[in-house]
Structure formats: structure tokens, C-alpha cells
Biopython code that builds the backbone (N, CA, C, O; Angstrom):
import numpy as np
from Bio.PDB.StructureBuilder import StructureBuilder

atoms = [
    (1, "TRP", "N", (-27.608, 15.329, -8.133)),
    (1, "TRP", "CA", (-26.311, 15.428, -7.522)),
    (1, "TRP", "C", (-25.227, 15.942, -8.466)),
    (1, "TRP", "O", (-24.292, 16.595, -8.003)),
    (2, "PRO", "N", (-25.312, 15.678, -9.750)),
    (2, "PRO", "CA", (-24.265, 16.252, -10.615)),
    (2, "PRO", "C", (-24.208, 17.771, -10.540)),
    (2, "PRO", "O", (-23.126, 18.351, -10.640)),
    (3, "SER", "N", (-25.349, 18.424, -10.368)),
    (3, "SER", "CA", (-25.337, 19.885, -10.295)),
    (3, "SER", "C", (-24.629, 20.386, -9.041)),
    (3, "SER", "O", (-24.134, 21.513, -9.023)),
    (4, "VAL", "N", (-24.575, 19.582, -8.015)),
    (4, "VAL", "CA", (-23.897, 19.989, -6.777)),
    (4, "VAL", "C", (-22.385, 20.107, -7.021)),
    (4, "VAL", "O", (-21.717, 20.943, -6.413)),
    (5, "ARG", "N", (-21.860, 19.272, -7.907)),
    (5, "ARG", "CA", (-20.417, 19.279, -8.165)),
    (5, "ARG", "C", (-19.995, 20.370, -9.143)),
    (5, "ARG", "O", (-18.802, 20.641, -9.281)),
    (6, "GLU", "N", (-20.926, 20.984, -9.806)),
    (6, "GLU", "CA", (-20.586, 22.024, -10.785)),
    (6, "GLU", "C", (-20.268, 23.343, -10.090)),
    (6, "GLU", "O", (-20.777, 23.636, -9.009)),
    (7, "GLU", "N", (-19.419, 24.124, -10.735)),
    (7, "GLU", "CA", (-19.098, 25.473, -10.243)),
    (7, "GLU", "C", (-20.294, 26.382, -10.473)),
    (7, "GLU", "O", (-21.054, 26.131, -11.408)),
    (8, "PRO", "N", (-20.498, 27.389, -9.704)),
    (8, "PRO", "CA", (-19.745, 27.830, -8.525)),
    (8, "PRO", "C", (-20.184, 27.067, -7.279)),
    (8, "PRO", "O", (-21.273, 26.496, -7.227)),
    (9, "LEU", "N", (-19.310, 27.074, -6.285)),
    (9, "LEU", "CA", (-19.612, 26.446, -5.008)),
    (9, "LEU", "C", (-20.390, 27.452, -4.153)),
    (9, "LEU", "O", (-19.828, 28.428, -3.656)),
    (10, "THR", "N", (-21.661, 27.201, -3.996)),
    (10, "THR", "CA", (-22.531, 28.120, -3.248)),
    (10, "THR", "C", (-22.659, 27.658, -1.795)),
    (10, "THR", "O", (-22.240, 26.556, -1.442)),
    (11, "GLN", "N", (-23.233, 28.501, -0.979)),
    (11, "GLN", "CA", (-23.482, 28.156, 0.423)),
    (11, "GLN", "C", (-24.397, 26.942, 0.508)),
    (11, "GLN", "O", (-24.201, 26.077, 1.362)),
    (12, "ARG", "N", (-25.379, 26.872, -0.354)),
    (12, "ARG", "CA", (-26.319, 25.744, -0.368)),
    (12, "ARG", "C", (-25.575, 24.439, -0.679)),
    (12, "ARG", "O", (-25.826, 23.415, -0.044)),
    (13, "LYS", "N", (-24.677, 24.477, -1.639)),
    (13, "LYS", "CA", (-23.912, 23.284, -1.993)),
    (13, "LYS", "C", (-22.991, 22.865, -0.845)),
    (13, "LYS", "O", (-22.827, 21.672, -0.587)),
    (14, "LYS", "N", (-22.397, 23.827, -0.162)),
    (14, "LYS", "CA", (-21.561, 23.520, 1.001)),
    (14, "LYS", "C", (-22.398, 22.849, 2.086)),
    (14, "LYS", "O", (-21.972, 21.875, 2.706)),
    (15, "TYR", "N", (-23.584, 23.383, 2.302)),
    (15, "TYR", "CA", (-24.489, 22.827, 3.308)),
    (15, "TYR", "C", (-24.850, 21.381, 2.959)),
    (15, "TYR", "O", (-24.815, 20.505, 3.823)),
    (16, "LEU", "N", (-25.195, 21.135, 1.702)),
    (16, "LEU", "CA", (-25.548, 19.775, 1.283)),
    (16, "LEU", "C", (-24.380, 18.811, 1.459)),
    (16, "LEU", "O", (-24.576, 17.669, 1.873)),
    (17, "ALA", "N", (-23.169, 19.262, 1.147)),
    (17, "ALA", "CA", (-21.991, 18.410, 1.312)),
    (17, "ALA", "C", (-21.737, 18.104, 2.791)),
    (17, "ALA", "O", (-21.391, 16.975, 3.136)),
    (18, "GLU", "N", (-21.903, 19.084, 3.650)),
    (18, "GLU", "CA", (-21.723, 18.865, 5.085)),
    (18, "GLU", "C", (-22.754, 17.882, 5.625)),
    (18, "GLU", "O", (-22.421, 16.995, 6.412)),
    (19, "GLN", "N", (-23.994, 18.038, 5.206)),
    (19, "GLN", "CA", (-25.048, 17.137, 5.663)),
    (19, "GLN", "C", (-24.801, 15.715, 5.174)),
    (19, "GLN", "O", (-24.964, 14.754, 5.926)),
    (20, "ALA", "N", (-24.408, 15.588, 3.916)),
    (20, "ALA", "CA", (-24.137, 14.255, 3.369)),
    (20, "ALA", "C", (-22.985, 13.598, 4.117)),
    (20, "ALA", "O", (-23.055, 12.414, 4.448)),
    (21, "SER", "N", (-21.921, 14.358, 4.387)),
    (21, "SER", "CA", (-20.784, 13.762, 5.088)),
    (21, "SER", "C", (-21.178, 13.346, 6.501)),
    (21, "SER", "O", (-20.725, 12.309, 6.984)),
    (22, "PHE", "N", (-22.006, 14.130, 7.164)),
    (22, "PHE", "CA", (-22.415, 13.789, 8.523)),
    (22, "PHE", "C", (-23.305, 12.549, 8.539)),
    (22, "PHE", "O", (-23.043, 11.612, 9.293)),
    (23, "TYR", "N", (-24.339, 12.534, 7.728)),
    (23, "TYR", "CA", (-25.311, 11.446, 7.768)),
    (23, "TYR", "C", (-24.840, 10.179, 7.067)),
    (23, "TYR", "O", (-25.405, 9.111, 7.303)),
    (24, "LEU", "N", (-23.837, 10.261, 6.224)),
    (24, "LEU", "CA", (-23.331, 9.072, 5.546)),
    (24, "LEU", "C", (-22.011, 8.582, 6.127)),
    (24, "LEU", "O", (-21.844, 7.382, 6.344)),
    (25, "ALA", "N", (-21.084, 9.476, 6.380)),
    (25, "ALA", "CA", (-19.753, 9.067, 6.820)),
    (25, "ALA", "C", (-19.693, 8.719, 8.307)),
    (25, "ALA", "O", (-18.979, 7.792, 8.688)),
    (26, "VAL", "N", (-20.412, 9.427, 9.135)),
    (26, "VAL", "CA", (-20.331, 9.173, 10.579)),
    (26, "VAL", "C", (-20.809, 7.762, 10.932)),
    (26, "VAL", "O", (-20.114, 7.072, 11.677)),
    (27, "PRO", "N", (-21.958, 7.301, 10.436)),
    (27, "PRO", "CA", (-22.355, 5.930, 10.776)),
    (27, "PRO", "C", (-21.368, 4.871, 10.280)),
    (27, "PRO", "O", (-21.145, 3.867, 10.956)),
    (28, "VAL", "N", (-20.786, 5.088, 9.117)),
    (28, "VAL", "CA", (-19.784, 4.140, 8.607)),
    (28, "VAL", "C", (-18.543, 4.185, 9.501)),
    (28, "VAL", "O", (-17.938, 3.151, 9.785)),
    (29, "GLY", "N", (-18.172, 5.379, 9.938)),
    (29, "GLY", "CA", (-17.042, 5.514, 10.859)),
    (29, "GLY", "C", (-17.298, 4.808, 12.175)),
    (29, "GLY", "O", (-16.395, 4.177, 12.725)),
    (30, "VAL", "N", (-18.517, 4.903, 12.688)),
    (30, "VAL", "CA", (-18.883, 4.212, 13.934)),
    (30, "VAL", "C", (-18.772, 2.700, 13.735)),
    (30, "VAL", "O", (-18.279, 1.985, 14.608)),
    (31, "PHE", "N", (-19.233, 2.222, 12.579)),
    (31, "PHE", "CA", (-19.149, 0.787, 12.279)),
    (31, "PHE", "C", (-17.693, 0.318, 12.324)),
    (31, "PHE", "O", (-17.394, -0.695, 12.957)),
    (32, "PHE", "N", (-16.782, 1.042, 11.660)),
    (32, "PHE", "CA", (-15.378, 0.628, 11.636)),
    (32, "PHE", "C", (-14.727, 0.759, 13.008)),
    (32, "PHE", "O", (-13.846, -0.029, 13.349)),
    (33, "HIS", "N", (-15.146, 1.736, 13.793)),
    (33, "HIS", "CA", (-14.639, 1.885, 15.162)),
    (33, "HIS", "C", (-14.994, 0.641, 15.982)),
    (33, "HIS", "O", (-14.134, 0.049, 16.636)),
    (34, "GLU", "N", (-16.258, 0.258, 15.938)),
    (34, "GLU", "CA", (-16.703, -0.914, 16.702)),
    (34, "GLU", "C", (-16.109, -2.198, 16.145)),
    (34, "GLU", "O", (-15.818, -3.126, 16.901)),
    (35, "LEU", "N", (-15.926, -2.259, 14.828)),
    (35, "LEU", "CA", (-15.308, -3.427, 14.222)),
    (35, "LEU", "C", (-13.877, -3.598, 14.728)),
    (35, "LEU", "O", (-13.424, -4.724, 14.938)),
    (36, "GLY", "N", (-13.169, -2.497, 14.923)),
    (36, "GLY", "CA", (-11.821, -2.566, 15.491)),
    (36, "GLY", "C", (-11.822, -3.214, 16.861)),
    (36, "GLY", "O", (-10.982, -4.067, 17.147)),
    (37, "HIS", "N", (-12.762, -2.816, 17.713)),
    (37, "HIS", "CA", (-12.878, -3.447, 19.032)),
    (37, "HIS", "C", (-13.170, -4.942, 18.888)),
    (37, "HIS", "O", (-12.545, -5.770, 19.550)),
    (38, "ALA", "N", (-14.125, -5.278, 18.017)),
    (38, "ALA", "CA", (-14.544, -6.672, 17.868)),
    (38, "ALA", "C", (-13.402, -7.553, 17.362)),
    (38, "ALA", "O", (-13.227, -8.674, 17.840)),
    (39, "ILE", "N", (-12.642, -7.066, 16.420)),
    (39, "ILE", "CA", (-11.511, -7.845, 15.898)),
    (39, "ILE", "C", (-10.483, -8.095, 17.000)),
    (39, "ILE", "O", (-9.959, -9.202, 17.123)),
    (40, "ALA", "N", (-10.198, -7.078, 17.792)),
    (40, "ALA", "CA", (-9.235, -7.243, 18.885)),
    (40, "ALA", "C", (-9.737, -8.254, 19.913)),
    (40, "ALA", "O", (-8.962, -9.069, 20.412)),
    (41, "VAL", "N", (-11.022, -8.203, 20.229)),
    (41, "VAL", "CA", (-11.590, -9.171, 21.175)),
    (41, "VAL", "C", (-11.389, -10.587, 20.648)),
    (41, "VAL", "O", (-10.977, -11.477, 21.392)),
    (42, "LYS", "N", (-11.681, -10.799, 19.365)),
    (42, "LYS", "CA", (-11.524, -12.131, 18.778)),
    (42, "LYS", "C", (-10.049, -12.570, 18.763)),
    (42, "LYS", "O", (-9.741, -13.738, 18.999)),
    (43, "LEU", "N", (-9.144, -11.619, 18.484)),
    (43, "LEU", "CA", (-7.720, -11.957, 18.467)),
    (43, "LEU", "C", (-7.220, -12.428, 19.831)),
    (43, "LEU", "O", (-6.301, -13.244, 19.908)),
    (44, "TYR", "N", (-7.818, -11.921, 20.902)),
    (44, "TYR", "CA", (-7.411, -12.312, 22.250)),
    (44, "TYR", "C", (-8.286, -13.416, 22.826)),
    (44, "TYR", "O", (-8.269, -13.656, 24.033)),
    (45, "GLY", "N", (-9.048, -14.084, 21.975)),
    (45, "GLY", "CA", (-9.806, -15.252, 22.403)),
    (45, "GLY", "C", (-11.133, -14.959, 23.058)),
    (45, "GLY", "O", (-11.728, -15.852, 23.662)),
    (46, "GLY", "N", (-11.610, -13.748, 22.959)),
    (46, "GLY", "CA", (-12.896, -13.397, 23.555)),
    (46, "GLY", "C", (-14.062, -13.803, 22.674)),
    (46, "GLY", "O", (-13.887, -14.200, 21.522)),
    (47, "GLU", "N", (-15.239, -13.696, 23.233)),
    (47, "GLU", "CA", (-16.474, -14.033, 22.528)),
    (47, "GLU", "C", (-17.307, -12.763, 22.373)),
    (47, "GLU", "O", (-17.512, -12.030, 23.341)),
    (48, "ILE", "N", (-17.785, -12.504, 21.167)),
    (48, "ILE", "CA", (-18.650, -11.355, 20.914)),
    (48, "ILE", "C", (-20.078, -11.764, 21.239)),
    (48, "ILE", "O", (-20.622, -12.683, 20.626)),
    (49, "ILE", "N", (-20.677, -11.088, 22.195)),
    (49, "ILE", "CA", (-22.066, -11.343, 22.567)),
    (49, "ILE", "C", (-22.992, -10.527, 21.685)),
    (49, "ILE", "O", (-24.016, -11.026, 21.218)),
    (50, "SER", "N", (-22.631, -9.268, 21.460)),
    (50, "SER", "CA", (-23.470, -8.374, 20.667)),
    (50, "SER", "C", (-22.587, -7.347, 19.966)),
    (50, "SER", "O", (-21.675, -6.774, 20.562)),
    (51, "PHE", "N", (-22.883, -7.129, 18.684)),
    (51, "PHE", "CA", (-22.195, -6.094, 17.902)),
    (51, "PHE", "C", (-23.280, -5.184, 17.377)),
    (51, "PHE", "O", (-24.108, -5.595, 16.564)),
    (52, "LEU", "N", (-23.279, -3.939, 17.841)),
    (52, "LEU", "CA", (-24.335, -3.015, 17.459)),
    (52, "LEU", "C", (-23.725, -1.726, 16.952)),
    (52, "LEU", "O", (-22.943, -1.077, 17.647)),
    (53, "SER", "N", (-24.086, -1.366, 15.745)),
    (53, "SER", "CA", (-23.700, -0.081, 15.175)),
    (53, "SER", "C", (-24.989, 0.548, 14.683)),
    (53, "SER", "O", (-25.587, 0.071, 13.719)),
    (54, "SER", "N", (-25.420, 1.611, 15.334)),
    (54, "SER", "CA", (-26.737, 2.174, 15.069)),
    (54, "SER", "C", (-26.648, 3.431, 14.221)),
    (54, "SER", "O", (-25.962, 4.385, 14.588)),
    (55, "TYR", "N", (-27.337, 3.434, 13.092)),
    (55, "TYR", "CA", (-27.358, 4.605, 12.205)),
    (55, "TYR", "C", (-28.149, 5.745, 12.840)),
    (55, "TYR", "O", (-27.734, 6.902, 12.771)),
    (56, "ARG", "N", (-29.277, 5.427, 13.455)),
    (56, "ARG", "CA", (-30.175, 6.465, 13.956)),
    (56, "ARG", "C", (-29.540, 7.304, 15.059)),
    (56, "ARG", "O", (-29.700, 8.525, 15.082)),
    (57, "PHE", "N", (-28.843, 6.677, 15.945)),
    (57, "PHE", "CA", (-28.301, 7.402, 17.092)),
    (57, "PHE", "C", (-26.796, 7.651, 16.999)),
    (57, "PHE", "O", (-26.209, 8.250, 17.900)),
    (58, "PHE", "N", (-26.184, 7.204, 15.934)),
    (58, "PHE", "CA", (-24.760, 7.455, 15.711)),
    (58, "PHE", "C", (-23.895, 6.945, 16.855)),
    (58, "PHE", "O", (-22.973, 7.629, 17.299)),
    (59, "TRP", "N", (-24.188, 5.778, 17.314)),
    (59, "TRP", "CA", (-23.378, 5.180, 18.363)),
    (59, "TRP", "C", (-23.274, 3.689, 18.111)),
    (59, "TRP", "O", (-24.028, 3.128, 17.315)),
    (60, "GLY", "N", (-22.340, 3.055, 18.788)),
    (60, "GLY", "CA", (-22.169, 1.625, 18.654)),
    (60, "GLY", "C", (-21.746, 1.007, 19.965)),
    (60, "GLY", "O", (-21.445, 1.699, 20.938)),
    (61, "GLU", "N", (-21.732, -0.312, 19.967)),
    (61, "GLU", "CA", (-21.384, -1.020, 21.187)),
    (61, "GLU", "C", (-20.977, -2.444, 20.830)),
    (61, "GLU", "O", (-21.620, -3.094, 20.006)),
    (62, "VAL", "N", (-19.921, -2.915, 21.446)),
    (62, "VAL", "CA", (-19.528, -4.317, 21.335)),
    (62, "VAL", "C", (-19.584, -4.889, 22.741)),
    (62, "VAL", "O", (-18.847, -4.460, 23.629)),
    (63, "VAL", "N", (-20.465, -5.862, 22.934)),
    (63, "VAL", "CA", (-20.558, -6.548, 24.218)),
    (63, "VAL", "C", (-19.804, -7.861, 24.044)),
    (63, "VAL", "O", (-20.087, -8.636, 23.131)),
    (64, "HIS", "N", (-18.847, -8.097, 24.926)),
    (64, "HIS", "CA", (-18.010, -9.285, 24.777)),
    (64, "HIS", "C", (-17.784, -9.959, 26.114)),
    (64, "HIS", "O", (-18.041, -9.397, 27.178)),
    (65, "ARG", "N", (-17.291, -11.189, 26.021)),
    (65, "ARG", "CA", (-16.998, -11.982, 27.206)),
    (65, "ARG", "C", (-15.598, -12.554, 27.039)),
    (65, "ARG", "O", (-15.229, -12.999, 25.952)),
    (66, "GLY", "N", (-14.832, -12.541, 28.096)),
    (66, "GLY", "CA", (-13.485, -13.098, 28.054)),
    (66, "GLY", "C", (-12.667, -12.629, 29.238)),
    (66, "GLY", "O", (-13.063, -11.724, 29.973)),
    (67, "VAL", "N", (-11.539, -13.251, 29.406)),
    (67, "VAL", "CA", (-10.591, -12.875, 30.465)),
    (67, "VAL", "C", (-9.361, -12.315, 29.752)),
    (67, "VAL", "O", (-8.751, -12.982, 28.916)),
    (68, "TYR", "N", (-9.012, -11.077, 30.101)),
    (68, "TYR", "CA", (-7.929, -10.386, 29.417)),
    (68, "TYR", "C", (-6.940, -9.835, 30.434)),
    (68, "TYR", "O", (-7.297, -9.503, 31.565)),
    (69, "THR", "N", (-5.693, -9.749, 30.001)),
    (69, "THR", "CA", (-4.686, -9.086, 30.820)),
    (69, "THR", "C", (-4.920, -7.571, 30.704)),
    (69, "THR", "O", (-5.626, -7.124, 29.800)),
    (70, "PRO", "N", (-4.339, -6.791, 31.602)),
    (70, "PRO", "CA", (-4.485, -5.334, 31.469)),
    (70, "PRO", "C", (-3.986, -4.811, 30.118)),
    (70, "PRO", "O", (-4.589, -3.902, 29.547)),
    (71, "ALA", "N", (-2.900, -5.375, 29.611)),
    (71, "ALA", "CA", (-2.381, -4.933, 28.305)),
    (71, "ALA", "C", (-3.368, -5.268, 27.184)),
    (71, "ALA", "O", (-3.562, -4.466, 26.271)),
    (72, "GLU", "N", (-3.985, -6.434, 27.249)),
    (72, "GLU", "CA", (-4.976, -6.812, 26.228)),
    (72, "GLU", "C", (-6.197, -5.905, 26.287)),
    (72, "GLU", "O", (-6.722, -5.505, 25.248)),
    (73, "ARG", "N", (-6.652, -5.580, 27.487)),
    (73, "ARG", "CA", (-7.790, -4.649, 27.617)),
    (73, "ARG", "C", (-7.448, -3.296, 27.020)),
    (73, "ARG", "O", (-8.278, -2.672, 26.359)),
    (74, "TRP", "N", (-6.223, -2.847, 27.254)),
    (74, "TRP", "CA", (-5.792, -1.565, 26.695)),
    (74, "TRP", "C", (-5.780, -1.625, 25.172)),
    (74, "TRP", "O", (-6.229, -0.688, 24.513)),
    (75, "LEU", "N", (-5.270, -2.715, 24.611)),
    (75, "LEU", "CA", (-5.222, -2.858, 23.163)),
    (75, "LEU", "C", (-6.607, -3.002, 22.551)),
    (75, "LEU", "O", (-6.847, -2.515, 21.446)),
    (76, "ILE", "N", (-7.520, -3.663, 23.250)),
    (76, "ILE", "CA", (-8.906, -3.750, 22.772)),
    (76, "ILE", "C", (-9.524, -2.355, 22.721)),
    (76, "ILE", "O", (-10.229, -2.015, 21.771)),
    (77, "SER", "N", (-9.258, -1.562, 23.736)),
    (77, "SER", "CA", (-9.754, -0.186, 23.740)),
    (77, "SER", "C", (-9.135, 0.631, 22.618)),
    (77, "SER", "O", (-9.830, 1.381, 21.932)),
    (78, "LEU", "N", (-7.845, 0.488, 22.433)),
    (78, "LEU", "CA", (-7.130, 1.224, 21.391)),
    (78, "LEU", "C", (-7.594, 0.821, 19.989)),
    (78, "LEU", "O", (-7.572, 1.642, 19.072)),
    (79, "ALA", "N", (-8.009, -0.420, 19.820)),
    (79, "ALA", "CA", (-8.405, -0.918, 18.504)),
    (79, "ALA", "C", (-9.571, -0.140, 17.904)),
    (79, "ALA", "O", (-9.666, -0.025, 16.682)),
    (80, "GLY", "N", (-10.446, 0.389, 18.729)),
    (80, "GLY", "CA", (-11.547, 1.204, 18.213)),
    (80, "GLY", "C", (-11.029, 2.460, 17.540)),
    (80, "GLY", "O", (-11.478, 2.818, 16.451)),
    (81, "THR", "N", (-10.091, 3.123, 18.181)),
    (81, "THR", "CA", (-9.499, 4.315, 17.596)),
    (81, "THR", "C", (-8.741, 3.987, 16.314)),
    (81, "THR", "O", (-8.796, 4.748, 15.348)),
    (82, "LEU", "N", (-8.039, 2.865, 16.302)),
    (82, "LEU", "CA", (-7.319, 2.453, 15.098)),
    (82, "LEU", "C", (-8.293, 2.172, 13.950)),
    (82, "LEU", "O", (-8.015, 2.506, 12.798)),
    (83, "GLY", "N", (-9.434, 1.556, 14.273)),
    (83, "GLY", "CA", (-10.457, 1.322, 13.256)),
    (83, "GLY", "C", (-10.967, 2.621, 12.675)),
    (83, "GLY", "O", (-11.169, 2.734, 11.466)),
    (84, "SER", "N", (-11.175, 3.605, 13.540)),
    (84, "SER", "CA", (-11.622, 4.923, 13.066)),
    (84, "SER", "C", (-10.571, 5.576, 12.183)),
    (84, "SER", "O", (-10.896, 6.156, 11.148)),
    (85, "LEU", "N", (-9.319, 5.482, 12.591)),
    (85, "LEU", "CA", (-8.241, 6.089, 11.807)),
    (85, "LEU", "C", (-8.086, 5.410, 10.446)),
    (85, "LEU", "O", (-7.831, 6.080, 9.445)),
    (86, "LEU", "N", (-8.239, 4.091, 10.402)),
    (86, "LEU", "CA", (-8.146, 3.386, 9.128)),
    (86, "LEU", "C", (-9.285, 3.772, 8.190)),
    (86, "LEU", "O", (-9.112, 3.846, 6.974)),
    (87, "PHE", "N", (-10.446, 4.014, 8.779)),
    (87, "PHE", "CA", (-11.574, 4.452, 7.954)),
    (87, "PHE", "C", (-11.268, 5.803, 7.358)),
    (87, "PHE", "O", (-12.090, 6.356, 6.627)),
]
sb = StructureBuilder()
sb.init_structure("model")
sb.init_model(0)
sb.init_chain("A")
sb.init_seg("    ")
for serial, (resi, resn, name, xyz) in enumerate(atoms, 1):
    if name == "N":
        sb.init_residue(resn, " ", resi, " ")
    sb.init_atom(name, np.array(xyz, "f"), 0.0, 1.0, " ", f" {name:<3s}", serial, name[0])
structure = sb.get_structure()
């Protein structure tokens, strides 16, 4: 990996950097996105049934139980985006 950071920046090095960012950063981003939802659910008194952040398929899911007002549901939805932005 040290040779990748050395000049000159070749097409191969650009490709390796793009692949690394996709396969390493995207799953971490998905984790923080779902964590944002989960934190909001807990803040509004909900129960987390399942928290899944999958590396292989690059997707996540928070299954929760609770009774929420429309504003709370909106904020729970928004929390995922905020988690992604913070990441």
C-alpha cells in the first residue's frame, strides 16, 4: 500500500483507491446510517428488535417496535440521513 501513495498517480492507483473506498467506506456508512435510526428509536422510547448492517449486500435494516407520533416517525426517518452525514 505505501507504493499506491507514491507519485505518479496512475490509472491503476486511481482504480485501487476507488475500489477501497467503495468496499470499505460504504459498509461503514450503512452502519452509521442505521445507527442513526436506532438511536432515534431509543430516544422516543421504542424497542429495537433487530439491527442489521450487512457488508456483503451493502444494506441495513432496523426493525423496531413502538408507538410514535407523526413527527417522531419523521425524525426517526431523518436520523438515518443525519447518521450518514455525520459519517
